[in-house]
N, C-alpha and C positions, 0 to 999 in steps of 0.2 A: 660560789667559785669551789670548785674540785683541785686538789693537788694532785701531787704525782704518788705514786704508790711509795709508799716508805718500808723498805724492806726493816728498819732498824724494830720498827713500832709491830710491838706481836702480842698474842695471849698467853696469859700464863701457862698453859696448855704447850702449846708451839713451842717458847721459850724449854720446857720441857724438854723435848725433845731434843731442840738443837742443843739442851748443858748435856742428855747422853751422848752428845756426837762428842764433847768437847775431848782432847786427851786426857787422860788420866795426870792428877795433880795438877791442875787447873787453878789457879788460885781467882773465887771468886769474889767479885765486891759489889756493893750492891751500897747507894744510897737514892735520894729522892727527893721530891719537892715539887713547888709551883711552876718555877721558872718562865712567869709571867712574861715580863721583860727580859730578855739575851742581854747580859752585862759582863765586862770583863772578869767581875768578880764571882760570877759561875763559870766561866770558864777555865779559870785558875785554880776554883774549887774543884772540878769534873777531873781535869786533869790532871791534879794532884791526886785525885781519890782514884783514878785508872792507874796510877805508875804504882799504886800498893797491892797489884794482884794482874791478871791476866786476864779478865774479860768483866767490863763493866756494864753492871744490869742500872738502870735508871727509871726507879718507882717515879710516872710521874701523876701529881694528883688531877684527877676528874675536873671537869668544870664545875660538877656537882660539890667536888669537897672541899675544891676551894672557897667555895660560897658557905661551907660547912664552919669554915676557918675563919671567919669574921673578917677578912682582908676588906671588905668594904659591898657596899652594894653595884658597883659597878666593874669589880673584880672576878672572872680575870679578862682582864683586857683580849687577849686573843686566845681562840677557844683551845679543847686540847690536842684537836688534831692541825692544829698551826704552831702550837708549843712542840709537838713530837715531831713535827716538820724541820722545824729549826732545830732543835736540837741533837736530831740525825746526822745533820752535816758536820756533826764535829766528830771528827774522826776517833778523840778517848770514848765515844759514848757505842757499845757493841750490840746494846739490847732497850727498848724502852715497852715499860708495861703501863699501862693505866691502870690506876687504883681508883673506886669509887668512897672508899670509906675514910672517915676523918683521919685513921693512923694507918700507916703502913705493914702495919704488923703481920695480918693473916700474910699478905703479900711476901714479906722476910720470911714466915713458917714456909712459905710453899718453896722459896728461890734457894733456902738454907745459905745462904751467901759462906765464904770464909773470913771475909774481912766487911765491917759497916760502917758507912764513913756518914758524918754529918756537919756543915759548918761551925766553926768556935764560937758560934753563939748559942750552940747546946752545949751542957755541962754533957758530959761522960753517961754520970748516971741519971739523965731525964733525956737520954737518947731511948728511941722507942726499939725494942727487938734487941735490947742491947743482951738479957738474958738470955735469949732463945741463941744469940751467936756465941755468947761466951760459955754456954753450956755446951755446945759440939766444937768447943775446941778454938773459934776464930775470937780474932780481934775487932773494939771496937775506936774509932779514933775521932777525934772533935780535931777539925784542922782549920787552924787561925782563918779570919774572911781576909780578905783583900781589901784593907783601910778604902772607906769612902765611896763603897758601892753595895747598894741594895734596890729592890725593884720600887720598895715603899717608899724608900728618900727622892727616886728619880719620879717619882708619882707625885710626889708632893712638890717638886721643883716645878713638872709640868705646869699644874694645877694654879701654882703662886706666878706663871706668864711667865 
């Protein structure tokens, strides 16, 4: 099955061209994750992340990257193209870049955001890319999670029937 074109899904090269066209002073926000099954907690976090700047770049773990994270043999449940397509439907997401490594560090170095955001389950001093962003004068945020929502708990509920 082929999905329609997704203009928000782009390579780092395409993103950097687009970044160069942004107005001066635009604050780039970066976050990342697997987003295997989009749920209210994801939408809440992404909306609040976007509110911290003018343009939200979402680093999306590739299928291989999700498997490297040890989330289970059956994960991801949705392919990276399917996940990117669903995420692109959110108004708060401006660009999606798939990365294949176990962490988004190299992508953060290339994007050079002014704001780096992760969910509150990450202590600020453990957020990958924190040093890169702070050394460039940017800020790092660990935003509280919407209670009761996680993909892992959703998958566990499904398995229990």
